[in-house]
N, CA, C and O of each residue as an XYZ file, in Angstrom:
948
protein
N      19.594    -83.826     57.452
C      19.263    -85.263     57.770
C      19.605    -85.471     59.137
O      20.626    -85.097     59.714
N      18.336    -86.307     59.732
C      18.343    -86.298     61.032
C      19.185    -87.562     61.556
O      19.536    -87.490     62.734
N      19.517    -88.590     60.914
C      20.111    -89.541     61.403
C      21.950    -89.485     60.728
O      22.438    -89.043     59.688
N      22.408    -90.036     61.702
C      23.934    -89.997     61.109
C      24.162    -91.233     61.672
O      23.587    -91.617     62.691
N      25.224    -92.069     60.870
C      25.482    -93.478     60.909
C      26.799    -93.923     60.090
O      26.961    -93.773     58.879
N      27.729    -94.518     61.027
C      29.228    -94.999     60.841
C      29.323    -95.447     59.095
O      30.408    -95.497     58.514
N      27.945    -95.763     58.383
C      27.976    -96.132     56.948
C      28.691    -95.167     56.009
O      29.313    -95.498     55.000
N      28.506    -93.835     56.508
C      28.761    -92.637     55.695
C      30.251    -92.499     55.557
O      30.840    -91.693     54.837
N      30.789    -93.435     56.377
C      32.220    -93.324     56.411
C      33.027    -94.569     55.640
O      34.253    -94.650     55.729
N      32.318    -95.436     54.952
C      32.701    -96.537     54.305
C      33.563    -95.905     52.846
O      33.614    -94.722     52.509
N      33.996    -96.718     52.359
C      34.516    -96.575     51.024
C      33.368    -96.513     50.103
O      32.305    -96.925     50.567
N      33.371    -96.038     48.770
C      31.945    -96.262     48.100
C      31.803    -97.870     47.680
O      30.658    -98.315     47.757
N      32.627    -98.592     47.337
C      32.584    -99.741     47.143
C      31.802   -100.614     48.142
O      30.972   -101.458     47.804
N      32.204   -100.280     49.588
C      31.689   -100.834     50.412
C      30.091   -100.475     50.563
O      29.251   -101.326     50.853
N      29.786    -99.040     50.318
C      28.845    -98.579     50.360
C      27.641    -99.226     49.258
O      26.434    -99.225     49.502
N      28.092    -99.612     48.367
C      27.083   -100.069     47.247
C      27.004   -101.726     47.614
O      26.141   -102.375     47.023
N      27.627   -102.212     48.295
C      27.689   -103.553     48.885
C      26.566   -103.652     49.977
O      25.826   -104.622     50.147
N      26.571   -102.240     50.833
C      25.707   -102.196     52.171
C      24.455   -102.043     51.574
O      23.451   -102.558     52.064
N      24.429   -101.169     50.241
C      22.909   -100.745     49.779
C      22.226   -102.225     49.255
O      21.074   -102.560     49.531
N      23.272   -103.120     48.362
C      22.700   -104.310     48.189
C      22.124   -105.247     49.104
O      21.102   -105.881     48.844
N      22.902   -105.361     50.395
C      22.447   -105.939     51.806
C      21.019   -105.098     51.842
O      19.994   -105.660     51.457
N      20.991   -103.805     52.291
C      19.802   -103.115     52.517
C      18.389   -103.528     51.606
O      17.238   -103.498     52.042
N      18.697   -103.809     50.610
C      17.507   -104.037     49.579
C      16.826   -105.190     50.114
O      15.596   -105.168     50.083
N      17.433   -106.229     50.617
C      16.558   -107.459     51.568
C      15.503   -107.030     52.288
O      14.447   -107.652     52.399
N      15.766   -105.922     52.813
C      14.992   -105.736     54.057
C      13.854   -104.592     53.813
O      13.199   -104.122     54.743
N      13.691   -104.186     52.400
C      12.521   -103.756     52.093
C      12.039   -103.777     50.704
O      12.809   -103.913     49.753
N      10.836   -103.650     50.592
C      10.025   -104.165     49.309
C      10.406   -103.924     48.037
O      10.843   -102.774     48.018
N      10.476   -104.478     46.816
C      10.515   -104.100     45.724
C       9.784   -103.044     45.255
O      10.254   -102.370     44.338
N       8.752   -102.790     45.707
C       7.605   -101.481     45.333
C       8.461   -100.458     46.097
O       8.793    -99.411     45.541
N       8.789   -100.710     47.236
C       9.373    -99.356     48.230
C      10.587    -99.034     47.437
O      10.672    -97.964     46.834
N      11.546    -99.943     47.418
C      12.964    -99.579     46.335
C      12.700    -98.931     45.242
O      13.418    -97.946     45.063
N      11.545    -99.246     44.074
C      11.458    -98.860     43.007
C      11.159    -97.057     43.100
O      11.646    -96.217     42.343
N      10.202    -96.805     44.281
C       9.569    -95.698     44.679
C      10.781    -94.817     45.044
O      10.851    -93.664     44.618
N      11.802    -95.390     45.888
C      13.279    -94.623     46.297
C      13.947    -94.131     44.749
O      14.213    -92.986     44.384
N      14.085    -95.242     44.106
C      14.860    -94.927     42.687
C      14.016    -94.064     41.835
O      14.462    -93.361     40.928
N      12.834    -94.149     42.158
C      12.139    -92.869     41.021
C      12.231    -91.444     41.857
O      12.496    -90.373     41.311
N      12.039    -91.562     42.898
C      12.163    -89.912     43.330
C      13.469    -89.557     43.355
O      13.700    -88.355     43.226
N      14.615    -90.490     43.525
C      15.862    -90.235     43.504
C      16.359    -89.572     41.997
O      17.328    -88.812     42.012
N      15.774    -89.833     40.888
C      15.805    -89.717     39.826
C      15.614    -88.115     39.422
O      16.161    -87.521     38.492
N      14.712    -87.616     40.362
C      13.991    -86.186     40.014
C      14.802    -85.258     41.391
O      14.605    -84.043     41.395
N      15.512    -85.742     42.294
C      16.380    -85.024     43.085
C      17.331    -83.988     42.405
O      17.971    -84.363     41.423
N      17.462    -82.749     42.847
C      18.060    -81.822     42.445
C      19.146    -81.124     43.384
O      18.836    -81.146     44.575
N      20.450    -80.463     43.053
C      21.252    -79.764     44.102
C      21.130    -78.566     43.586
O      21.240    -77.586     44.322
N      20.837    -78.404     42.000
C      21.324    -77.275     41.142
C      20.234    -76.108     42.142
O      20.683    -74.976     42.322
N      19.178    -76.377     42.597
C      18.589    -75.409     43.254
C      18.675    -75.619     44.730
O      18.503    -76.778     45.107
N      18.908    -74.718     45.621
C      18.442    -75.089     47.222
C      17.838    -73.803     47.845
O      17.713    -72.656     47.416
N      17.520    -74.389     48.973
C      16.335    -73.009     49.629
C      17.176    -72.879     50.818
O      17.814    -73.794     51.339
N      17.114    -71.515     51.244
C      17.850    -70.959     52.366
C      16.335    -70.456     53.058
O      15.423    -70.088     52.318
N      16.186    -70.487     54.537
C      15.274    -70.078     55.232
C      16.030    -69.000     56.390
O      16.709    -69.555     57.254
N      15.956    -67.902     56.417
C      16.693    -67.027     57.567
C      15.623    -66.648     58.752
O      14.702    -65.865     58.522
N      15.805    -67.243     60.000
C      15.159    -66.947     61.116
C      13.855    -66.664     61.136
O      13.230    -65.686     61.545
N      13.406    -68.099     60.414
C      11.886    -68.491     60.499
C      11.795    -68.883     61.886
O      12.666    -69.473     62.525
N      10.507    -68.451     62.351
C      10.210    -68.714     63.767
C       9.150    -69.525     64.011
O       9.055    -70.098     65.097
N       8.290    -69.663     63.102
C       6.998    -70.083     63.112
C       6.906    -71.785     62.590
O       6.738    -72.044     61.398
N       7.030    -72.800     63.564
C       7.020    -74.034     62.871
C       6.217    -74.519     61.618
O       6.670    -75.262     60.747
N       4.870    -73.953     61.658
C       4.260    -74.560     60.449
C       4.653    -73.909     59.059
O       4.565    -74.618     58.057
N       5.059    -72.665     58.951
C       5.792    -72.183     58.287
C       6.923    -73.022     57.844
O       6.869    -73.504     56.713
N       7.887    -73.241     58.563
C       9.401    -73.895     58.006
C       8.682    -75.334     57.516
O       9.081    -75.966     56.538
N       7.756    -75.670     58.212
C       7.689    -77.057     57.859
C       6.829    -77.221     56.740
O       6.909    -78.292     56.140
N       5.826    -76.155     56.249
C       5.283    -76.102     54.820
C       6.636    -76.329     54.140
O       6.984    -77.445     53.754
N       7.285    -75.378     54.025
C       8.283    -75.263     53.209
C       8.996    -76.469     53.012
O       9.301    -76.925     51.910
N       9.246    -76.958     54.083
C      10.137    -78.489     53.600
C       9.251    -79.445     52.859
O       9.725    -80.127     51.951
N       7.964    -79.530     53.208
C       7.073    -80.485     52.711
C       7.148    -79.935     50.987
O       7.236    -80.763     50.080
N       7.104    -78.628     50.757
C       7.033    -78.183     49.333
C       8.584    -78.382     48.586
O       8.698    -78.715     47.406
N       9.757    -78.111     49.510
C      11.135    -78.686     48.972
C      11.036    -80.134     48.254
O      11.374    -80.313     47.084
N      10.433    -81.334     49.264
C      10.504    -82.450     49.226
C       9.540    -82.766     47.818
O      10.068    -83.369     46.884
N       8.279    -82.379     47.737
C       7.333    -82.170     46.675
C       7.849    -82.119     45.435
O       7.585    -82.935     44.552
N       8.810    -80.894     45.289
C       9.452    -80.220     44.286
C      11.079    -80.728     43.825
O      11.913    -80.244     43.060
N      11.060    -81.694     44.522
C      12.358    -82.646     44.033
C      13.730    -81.924     44.443
O      14.771    -82.221     43.857
N      13.698    -80.846     45.596
C      15.088    -80.108     46.014
C      15.411    -80.618     47.449
O      14.760    -80.488     48.486
N      16.522    -81.195     47.228
C      17.228    -82.016     48.324
C      17.564    -81.024     49.163
O      16.824    -81.125     50.140
N      18.551    -79.806     49.331
C      19.082    -79.348     50.257
C      18.331    -77.917     50.828
O      17.748    -77.103     50.112
N      18.491    -77.838     52.200
C      17.688    -76.875     52.807
C      18.481    -76.383     53.829
O      19.028    -77.134     54.637
N      18.592    -75.071     53.857
C      19.843    -74.449     54.919
C      18.898    -73.667     55.588
O      18.066    -72.957     55.022
N      19.047    -73.817     56.954
C      18.180    -72.895     58.122
C      19.326    -71.887     58.825
O      20.292    -72.326     59.449
N      19.131    -70.868     58.676
C      19.955    -69.860     59.440
C      19.126    -69.371     60.731
O      18.040    -68.795     60.660
N      19.874    -69.722     62.045
C      19.148    -69.834     63.017
C      20.066    -68.262     63.767
O      21.041    -68.479     64.487
N      19.795    -67.361     63.600
C      20.494    -66.138     64.179
C      19.566    -65.814     65.495
O      20.090    -65.474     66.556
N      18.104    -65.950     65.335
C      17.197    -65.344     66.322
C      16.500    -66.457     66.697
O      16.502    -66.712     67.902
N      15.866    -67.230     65.908
C      14.913    -68.422     66.197
C      15.374    -69.734     65.914
O      16.082    -69.811     64.910
N      15.126    -70.946     66.628
C      15.442    -72.187     66.364
C      14.347    -72.800     65.471
O      13.119    -72.735     65.514
N      15.256    -73.447     64.605
C      14.329    -74.340     63.594
C      13.255    -75.485     64.311
O      13.709    -76.227     65.181
N      11.966    -75.579     63.946
C      11.200    -76.275     64.470
C      10.062    -77.085     63.429
O       9.519    -76.498     62.493
N       9.858    -78.255     63.704
C       9.236    -78.695     62.815
C       7.801    -79.051     63.336
O       7.687    -79.701     64.375
N       6.906    -78.711     62.758
C       5.543    -79.434     63.330
C       5.049    -80.717     62.222
O       4.884    -80.627     61.005
N       4.907    -81.759     62.998
C       5.059    -82.871     62.176
C       3.608    -82.831     61.533
O       3.477    -83.320     60.412
N       2.826    -82.437     61.991
C       1.370    -82.215     61.076
C       1.355    -81.911     59.758
O       0.642    -82.511     58.954
N       2.237    -80.840     59.416
C       2.039    -79.933     58.464
C       3.515    -80.707     57.660
O       3.419    -80.996     56.467
N       4.605    -80.945     58.289
C       5.656    -81.267     57.356
C       5.487    -82.883     56.657
O       6.280    -83.168     55.760
N       4.541    -83.831     57.044
C       4.308    -85.033     56.930
C       5.496    -85.794     56.317
O       5.552    -86.163     55.144
N       6.496    -85.994     57.312
C       7.585    -86.666     57.203
C       8.497    -86.215     56.214
O       9.465    -86.936     55.972
N       8.351    -85.125     55.589
C       9.149    -84.616     54.276
C      11.006    -84.573     55.348
O      12.060    -84.964     54.845
N      10.923    -84.199     56.303
C      12.257    -84.060     56.810
C      13.143    -85.223     56.551
O      14.368    -85.184     56.438
N      12.307    -86.349     56.466
C      13.129    -87.584     56.709
C      13.870    -87.920     55.302
O      14.815    -88.692     55.140
N      13.194    -87.137     54.327
C      13.881    -87.660     53.278
C      14.769    -86.108     52.543
O      15.232    -86.234     51.409
N      14.880    -85.172     53.044
C      15.719    -84.205     52.724
C      17.110    -84.096     53.477
O      17.407    -84.882     54.378
N      17.915    -83.108     53.067
C      19.423    -82.955     53.510
C      18.983    -81.500     53.963
O      18.598    -80.588     53.231
N      19.139    -81.495     55.432
C      18.739    -79.920     55.930
C      20.078    -79.675     56.942
O      20.535    -80.531     57.700
N      20.456    -78.663     56.815
C      21.730    -77.982     57.116
C      21.452    -76.847     57.795
O      20.864    -75.890     57.290
N      21.938    -76.908     59.190
C      21.688    -75.868     60.030
C      22.691    -75.210     60.569
O      23.603    -75.772     61.176
N      22.592    -73.762     60.364
C      23.614    -72.819     60.972
C      23.211    -72.198     62.198
O      22.180    -71.527     62.166
N      23.902    -72.313     63.372
C      23.795    -72.019     64.950
C      24.721    -71.403     65.635
O      24.453    -70.614     66.541
N      26.173    -71.774     65.180
C      27.052    -71.795     66.268
C      28.103    -70.372     66.218
O      28.999    -70.062     67.003
N      27.643    -69.709     65.061
C      28.472    -68.164     64.805
C      27.905    -67.222     65.457
O      26.903    -67.515     66.109
N      28.389    -65.857     65.457
C      27.829    -64.699     65.704
C      26.745    -64.459     64.344
O      25.518    -64.469     64.434
N      27.377    -64.288     63.339
C      26.679    -63.940     62.356
C      26.329    -65.466     61.458
O      27.083    -65.669     60.506
N      25.419    -66.344     61.678
C      25.340    -67.374     60.800
C      24.350    -66.928     59.270
O      23.816    -67.632     58.413
N      24.395    -66.214     59.362
C      23.916    -65.760     57.855
C      24.946    -65.488     56.844
O      24.845    -65.867     55.677
N      26.103    -64.713     57.392
C      27.178    -64.768     56.523
C      28.122    -65.961     56.351
O      28.858    -66.081     55.372
N      28.047    -66.949     57.491
C      28.652    -68.140     57.078
C      27.911    -68.989     56.311
O      28.607    -69.684     55.570
N      26.467    -69.212     56.219
C      25.392    -70.071     55.507
C      26.074    -69.371     54.087
O      26.922    -70.003     53.458
N      25.669    -68.144     53.688
C      25.840    -67.672     52.108
C      26.994    -67.861     51.735
O      27.128    -68.336     50.608
N      28.145    -67.576     52.496
C      29.943    -67.596     52.131
C      30.139    -68.977     51.486
O      30.567    -69.144     50.344
N      29.745    -70.048     52.427
C      30.058    -71.456     52.244
C      29.230    -71.871     50.660
O      29.654    -72.541     49.719
N      27.931    -71.176     50.846
C      27.111    -71.677     49.423
C      27.808    -70.781     48.430
O      27.966    -71.398     47.376
N      28.226    -69.700     48.383
C      28.949    -68.850     47.320
C      30.329    -69.814     47.097
O      30.479    -70.205     45.939
N      31.015    -70.098     47.758
C      32.117    -70.918     47.444
C      31.832    -72.125     47.158
O      32.847    -72.761     46.874
N      30.533    -72.940     47.090
C      30.096    -74.112     46.251
C      30.118    -73.818     45.078
O      30.371    -74.662     44.219
N      29.862    -72.585     44.803
C      29.317    -72.135     43.357
C      27.860    -71.959     43.129
O      27.389    -72.251     42.030
N      27.178    -71.542     44.003
C      25.583    -71.169     44.085
C      25.771    -69.602     43.840
O      26.799    -69.051     44.234
N      24.744    -68.876     43.171
C      24.332    -67.689     43.070
C      23.546    -67.550     44.403
O      22.840    -68.470     44.817
N      23.700    -66.281     45.113
C      22.535    -66.012     46.044
C      21.481    -65.022     45.704
O      21.632    -63.803     45.783
N      20.203    -65.750     45.246
C      19.179    -65.081     44.995
C      18.228    -64.636     46.359
O      17.891    -65.455     47.214
N      17.884    -63.255     46.395
C      17.165    -63.258     47.621
C      15.769    -62.776     47.115
O      15.670    -61.914     46.241
N      14.796    -63.318     47.650
C      13.450    -63.212     47.323
C      12.933    -61.949     48.370
O      13.009    -61.996     49.598
N      12.333    -60.695     47.479
C      11.854    -59.651     48.049
C      10.764    -58.929     47.280
O      10.811    -58.765     46.061
N       9.789    -58.511     48.054
C       9.005    -57.429     46.925
C       9.453    -56.082     46.771
O       8.961    -55.242     46.017
N      10.473    -55.933     47.580
C      11.017    -54.357     47.768
C      12.313    -54.055     46.296
O      12.480    -52.912     45.871
N      12.917    -54.991     45.840
C      13.626    -54.794     44.995
C      13.210    -55.141     43.498
O      12.738    -56.233     43.181
N      13.393    -54.298     42.787
C      12.522    -54.493     41.161
C      14.110    -55.092     40.164
O      14.612    -54.512     39.201
N      14.448    -56.032     40.635
C      15.271    -57.095     39.994
C      14.865    -57.514     38.815
O      15.172    -56.996     37.741
N      14.008    -58.675     39.009
C      13.521    -59.625     38.325
C      12.451    -60.291     38.764
O      12.175    -60.283     39.964
N      11.766    -60.898     37.935
C      10.578    -61.706     38.081
C      11.086    -63.108     38.213
O      12.242    -63.406     37.915
N       9.983    -64.181     38.780
C      10.480    -65.607     38.440
C      10.690    -66.295     37.077
O      11.230    -67.383     36.877
N      10.153    -65.443     36.177
C       9.876    -65.930     34.694
C      11.162    -65.256     34.253
O      11.735    -65.804     33.311
N      11.772    -64.064     34.812
C      12.767    -63.705     34.105
C      14.492    -64.143     34.561
O      15.582    -63.814     34.091
N      14.040    -65.108     35.797
C      15.351    -65.385     36.366
C      16.140    -66.289     35.466
O      15.559    -67.089     34.733
N      17.322    -66.196     35.496
C      18.146    -67.030     34.730
C      18.426    -68.315     35.945
O      18.682    -68.201     37.143
N      18.273    -69.458     35.150
C      18.283    -70.614     36.038
C      19.330    -71.717     35.903
O      19.351    -72.769     36.542
N      20.395    -71.223     34.759
C      21.148    -71.820     33.916
C      22.343    -72.486     34.864
O      22.730    -73.651     34.772
N      22.833    -71.506     35.778
C      23.952    -71.822     37.045
C      23.175    -72.216     37.999
O      21.981    -71.930     37.908
N      23.656    -72.967     39.149
C      23.192    -73.522     40.236
C      22.667    -71.987     41.199
O      23.129    -70.849     41.113
N      22.071    -72.270     41.673
C      21.554    -70.673     42.830
C      20.938    -71.412     44.060
O      20.388    -72.513     44.023
N      21.132    -70.573     45.223
C      20.192    -70.648     46.173
C      19.126    -69.499     46.641
O      19.467    -68.317     46.587
N      17.896    -69.854     47.078
C      16.946    -69.073     46.913
C      16.968    -68.718     48.557
O      17.072    -69.657     49.347
N      16.872    -67.402     49.027
C      16.865    -67.086     50.260
C      15.358    -66.348     50.422
O      14.884    -65.443     49.736
N      14.893    -66.914     51.342
C      13.654    -66.175     52.330
C      13.612    -65.795     53.645
O      14.080    -66.484     54.552
N      13.181    -64.940     53.769
C      13.271    -64.248     55.390
C      11.998    -64.109     56.023
O      11.053    -64.599     55.405
N      11.732    -63.493     57.228
C      10.418    -63.736     57.804
C       9.354    -62.858     57.260
O       9.608    -61.868     56.573
N       8.081    -63.264     57.600
C       7.251    -62.440     56.912
C       7.128    -61.070     57.415
O       6.530    -60.215     56.763
N       7.669    -60.827     58.543
C       7.241    -59.617     58.941
C       8.692    -58.549     58.552
O       8.734    -57.387     58.150
N       9.441    -59.230     58.775
C      10.705    -58.226     58.317
C      11.452    -58.477     57.168
O      12.234    -57.684     56.642
N      11.200    -59.549     56.814
C      11.909    -60.013     55.678
C      13.158    -60.712     55.588
O      13.422    -61.560     56.440
N      14.171    -60.388     54.407
C      15.422    -60.703     54.504
C      16.226    -59.476     55.623
O      15.862    -58.313     55.797
N      17.095    -60.003     56.100
C      18.053    -59.328     56.805
C      19.057    -58.275     55.920
O      19.097    -58.375     54.694
N      19.868    -57.254     56.645
C      20.927    -56.306     55.717
C      21.913    -57.493     54.950
O      22.067    -57.614     53.735
N      22.504    -58.291     55.983
C      23.518    -59.000     55.764
C      23.280    -59.691     53.990
O      24.012    -59.607     53.004
N      21.872    -60.387     54.200
C      21.467    -60.847     52.841
C      21.377    -59.692     51.829
O      22.021    -59.834     50.790
N      20.810    -58.801     51.962
C      21.229    -57.454     51.039
C      22.058    -57.441     50.467
O      22.166    -57.451     49.241
N      23.004    -57.410     51.460
C      24.716    -56.915     50.967
C      25.420    -58.071     50.230
O      26.408    -57.821     49.539
N      24.914    -59.421     50.359
C      25.539    -60.676     49.909
C      24.856    -61.073     48.829
O      25.585    -61.411     47.897
N      23.427    -61.166     48.589
C      23.018    -61.504     47.444
C      23.604    -60.879     45.986
O      24.144    -59.786     45.817
N      23.339    -61.861     45.054
C      23.887    -61.654     43.652
C      22.875    -61.150     42.954
O      23.089    -60.203     42.197
N      21.826    -61.598     43.065
C      20.258    -60.815     42.688
C      19.465    -61.009     43.383
O      19.523    -61.876     44.256
N      18.418    -60.178     43.163
C      16.792    -60.444     43.905
C      16.082    -60.697     42.860
O      16.257    -60.302     41.707
N      14.848    -61.719     43.506
C      13.540    -61.886     42.415
C      12.267    -61.575     43.409
O      12.337    -61.686     44.633
N      11.257    -61.224     42.788
C       9.930    -60.898     42.966
C       8.790    -61.610     42.436
O       8.728    -61.899     41.241
N       7.979    -61.875     43.179
C       6.527    -62.287     42.750
C       5.751    -61.306     42.519
O       5.463    -60.604     43.489
N       5.236    -60.990     41.312
C       4.245    -59.771     40.942
C       3.045    -60.113     41.790
O       2.492    -61.213     41.808
N       2.651    -58.873     42.605
C       1.280    -58.780     43.091
C       0.244    -57.546     42.882
O       0.451    -56.343     43.040
N      -0.811    -58.152     42.522
C      -1.830    -56.850     42.409
C      -2.879    -56.539     43.445
O      -3.932    -55.989     43.122
N      -2.558    -56.943     44.892
C      -3.602    -56.806     45.664
C      -3.000    -55.650     46.782
O      -1.904    -55.113     46.621
N      -3.825    -55.386     47.841
C      -3.396    -54.290     48.795
C      -2.269    -55.032     49.578
O      -1.415    -54.398     50.198
N      -2.289    -56.259     49.535
C      -1.374    -56.915     50.643
C      -0.214    -56.699     49.875
O      -0.220    -56.565     48.651
N       0.968    -56.659     50.730
C       2.403    -56.470     49.871
C       3.085    -57.613     49.710
O       4.015    -57.612     48.903
N       2.718    -58.978     50.540
C       3.631    -59.862     50.718
C       2.673    -61.118     50.744
O       1.506    -60.971     51.108
N       3.112    -62.230     50.398
C       2.560    -63.639     50.439
C       2.983    -64.454     51.955
O       3.977    -64.109     52.594
N       2.242    -65.360     52.316
C       2.811    -66.056     53.468
C       4.091    -66.483     53.027
O       4.364    -66.432     51.828
N       4.814    -66.854     53.772
C       6.367    -67.053     53.740
C       6.298    -69.055     52.984
O       7.115    -69.455     52.154
N       5.473    -69.691     53.399
C       5.360    -70.754     52.889
C       4.318    -70.897     51.596
O       4.077    -72.002     51.108
N       3.755    -69.731     51.117
C       3.096    -69.513     49.749
C       4.122    -69.229     48.850
O       4.316    -69.895     47.834
N       4.862    -68.156     49.224
C       5.817    -67.476     48.627
C       6.819    -68.577     48.169
O       7.135    -68.525     46.980
N       7.358    -69.547     48.912
C       8.614    -70.374     48.791
C       7.806    -71.582     47.878
O       8.484    -72.162     47.030
N       6.471    -71.941     48.027
C       6.112    -73.234     46.971
C       5.923    -72.497     45.527
O       6.149    -73.148     44.506
N       5.517    -71.173     45.451
C       5.324    -70.590     44.173
C       6.535    -70.542     43.660
O       6.565    -70.931     42.493
N       7.724    -70.149     44.177
C       9.007    -70.208     43.582
C       9.518    -71.266     43.074
O       9.879    -71.341     41.900
N       9.620    -72.428     44.132
C       9.724    -73.463     43.777
C       8.936    -74.208     42.594
O       9.464    -74.935     41.752
N       7.939    -73.975     42.662
C       7.259    -74.744     41.435
C       7.428    -74.085     39.958
O       7.422    -74.829     38.977
N       7.585    -72.620     39.805
C       8.041    -72.054     38.960
C       9.451    -72.378     38.325
O       9.808    -72.542     37.159
N       9.948    -72.401     39.229
C      11.713    -72.671     39.202
C      12.273    -73.743     38.542
O      12.999    -73.827     37.551
N      11.590    -74.866     39.601
C      11.865    -76.163     39.065
C      11.408    -76.552     37.754
O      11.954    -77.192     36.855
N      10.380    -76.062     37.853
C       9.790    -76.171     36.062
C      10.632    -75.689     35.031
O      10.766    -76.339     33.994
N      11.307    -74.438     35.245
C      12.003    -73.781     34.218
C      13.541    -74.718     34.344
O      14.254    -74.773     33.342
N      13.844    -75.217     35.249
C      15.366    -75.965     35.302
C      14.954    -77.286     34.487
O      15.646    -77.785     33.599
N      13.929    -77.688     34.854
C      13.486    -79.017     33.905
C      13.211    -79.004     32.576
O      13.388    -80.037     31.930
N      12.810    -78.022     32.055
C      12.380    -77.773     30.764
C      13.535    -77.362     30.077
O      13.475    -77.446     28.851
N      14.675    -76.895     30.630
C      15.775    -76.955     29.945
C      16.868    -77.850     29.640
O      17.907    -77.650     29.011
N      16.298    -79.153     30.369
C      17.141    -80.119     29.941
C      18.414    -80.040     30.625
O      19.381    -80.613     30.123
N      18.543    -79.333     31.820
C      20.037    -79.099     32.457
C      20.184    -80.648     33.347
O      19.326    -81.403     33.806
N      21.625    -80.697     33.337
C      22.320    -81.890     34.131
C      22.161    -81.454     35.738
O      22.978    -80.725     36.301
N      21.056    -81.981     36.341
C      20.850    -81.552     37.646
C      20.540    -82.810     38.667
O      20.065    -82.692     39.796
N      20.935    -84.109     37.980
C      20.792    -85.086     38.979
C      22.160    -85.408     39.966
O      23.351    -85.368     39.659
N      21.624    -85.684     41.043
C      23.043    -85.975     42.210
C      23.823    -86.824     41.449
O      23.491    -87.488     40.467
N      24.998    -86.726     42.054
C      26.070    -87.574     41.697
C      25.935    -89.006     42.479
O      25.358    -89.241     43.541
N      26.634    -89.859     41.636
C      26.266    -91.544     42.202
C      26.995    -91.546     43.722
O      26.680    -92.352     44.598
N      27.847    -90.684     43.855
C      28.326    -90.618     45.658
C      27.298    -90.326     46.225
O      26.828    -91.190     46.966
N      26.597    -89.061     46.096
C      25.368    -88.481     46.770
C      24.015    -89.164     46.771
O      23.127    -88.857     47.567
N      23.908    -89.999     45.947
C      22.914    -90.847     45.666
C      22.908    -92.108     46.819
O      21.912    -92.435     47.463
N      24.169    -92.697     46.918
C      24.242    -93.832     47.534
C      24.219    -93.477     49.084
O      23.645    -94.135     49.952
N      25.036    -92.182     49.285
C      24.616    -91.428     50.656
C      23.170    -91.171     51.281
O      22.837    -91.331     52.455
N      22.458    -90.770     50.299
C      20.966    -90.867     50.462
C      20.361    -92.012     50.480
O      19.713    -92.334     51.476
N      20.443    -92.697     49.570
C      19.946    -94.235     49.479
C      20.127    -94.781     51.152
O      19.124    -95.105     51.788
N      21.093    -94.823     51.583
C      21.517    -94.951     53.138
C      20.512    -94.355     54.131
O      19.967    -95.070     54.972
N      20.264    -93.013     54.027
C      19.651    -92.403     54.984
C      18.161    -92.516     54.628
O      17.305    -92.366     55.500
N      17.901    -92.737     53.562
C      16.242    -93.010     53.441
C      15.863    -94.559     53.758
O      14.729    -94.971     54.003
N      17.061    -95.329     53.698
C      16.660    -96.786     54.099
C      16.441    -96.394     55.887
O      15.419    -96.742     56.479
N      17.440    -95.722     56.493
C      17.627    -95.575     57.764
C      16.182    -94.635     58.305
O      15.566    -94.942     59.326
N      15.883    -93.717     57.607
C      14.594    -92.946     57.951
C      13.434    -93.333     58.034
O      12.471    -92.915     58.678
N      13.647    -94.638     56.950
C      12.128    -95.249     56.644
C      11.570    -96.079     57.448
O      10.345    -96.178     57.376
N      12.361    -96.960     58.503
C      11.802    -97.376     59.316
C      12.773    -97.700     60.963
O      13.990    -97.889     60.983
N      12.215    -97.696     61.733
C      13.313    -97.545     63.278
C      14.142    -98.735     63.478
O      15.119    -98.704     64.226
N      13.762    -99.848     62.796
C      14.630   -101.114     62.867
C      15.841   -101.142     61.918
O      16.816   -101.891     61.968
N      15.533   -100.046     60.938
C      16.887   -100.360     59.556
C      17.985    -99.636     60.409
O      18.946    -99.399     59.677
N      18.181    -99.223     61.621
C      19.580    -98.711     62.037
C      20.148    -99.789     62.716
O      21.367    -99.885     62.854
N      19.163   -100.809     63.257
C      19.737   -102.157     63.482
C      20.525   -102.762     62.642
O      21.654   -103.164     62.922
N      19.799   -102.892     61.216
C      20.195   -103.719     60.051
C      21.321   -103.193     59.718
O      22.239   -103.956     59.416
N      21.530   -101.756     59.690
C      22.719   -101.412     59.035
C      24.102   -101.810     60.038
O      25.130   -102.384     59.681
N      23.796   -101.375     61.194
C      24.500   -101.362     62.235
C      25.198   -102.924     62.303
O      26.398   -103.188     62.378
N      24.269   -103.679     62.263
C      24.662   -105.682     62.079
C      25.548   -105.489     60.912
O      26.715   -105.841     61.086
N      25.282   -105.075     59.932
C      26.181   -105.141     58.613
C      27.377   -104.740     59.009
O      28.332   -105.480     58.773
N      27.527   -103.830     59.508
C      28.853   -103.077     59.751
C      29.860   -103.778     60.647
O      31.088   -103.712     60.596
N      28.991   -104.544     61.579
C      29.675   -105.314     62.892
C      30.412   -106.359     62.241
O      31.600   -106.565     62.491
N      29.517   -107.249     61.134
C      30.361   -108.204     60.324
C      31.318   -107.862     59.490
O      32.276   -108.605     59.274
N      31.140   -106.504     58.833
C      32.242   -106.164     57.940
C      33.718   -105.822     58.854
O      34.877   -105.898     58.445
N      33.247   -105.446     60.152
C      34.540   -105.161     61.036
C      35.018   -106.628     61.478
O      36.186   -106.746     61.850
N      34.506   -107.314     61.467
C      34.834   -108.628     61.901
C      35.669   -109.399     61.008
O      36.586   -110.127     61.390
N      35.354   -109.231     59.910
C      36.061   -109.966     58.775
C      37.746   -109.647     58.862
O      38.512   -110.143     58.036
């Protein structure tokens, strides 16, 4: 997320009170939309982008993540800095939890190690490994779907750390899809599989509360002032 606020340090009971306070400054229709979108958000599947250097591709992936209800996106920035193309992203970054890996000598290993520690299987996308297709991939347990660059694909580190590989069957002369097209195809197929299995994929109440605060902050430039005013009143008690 782009915005950070002291509200995230509040105890859960205080966060609930803050959210009730926030609701005074947002229309019932807008709040209903927040709740509707939240009910479809998942962390069961997350997306990892390694060294994506074209802003329009990264932005198109973010837009697809939002559309398919994938909350967490991880950017590995070993070679290229993640950038957003506003015309393509259409504000989608305001609604997603974006995690950036920039500080280590090998950000790929850091990212994938952390995801494994959180219980995610690492699924690398590549047309060069004959492991399984999207239809064959087991989605019963949480997984992180890793995409590399269009020219070079995933790096050696991803190959070595991946638990499985997945591919999209292709029948033409061109050997790969555009990265944003590939990601959208994967997300469509896999999120539909996940939802068809009726898995428990909803975010926890604590995660939802944090997101409600972030969405409120990112939906209007004045909302940060509203929250800060509430926090000042709270600290004065």
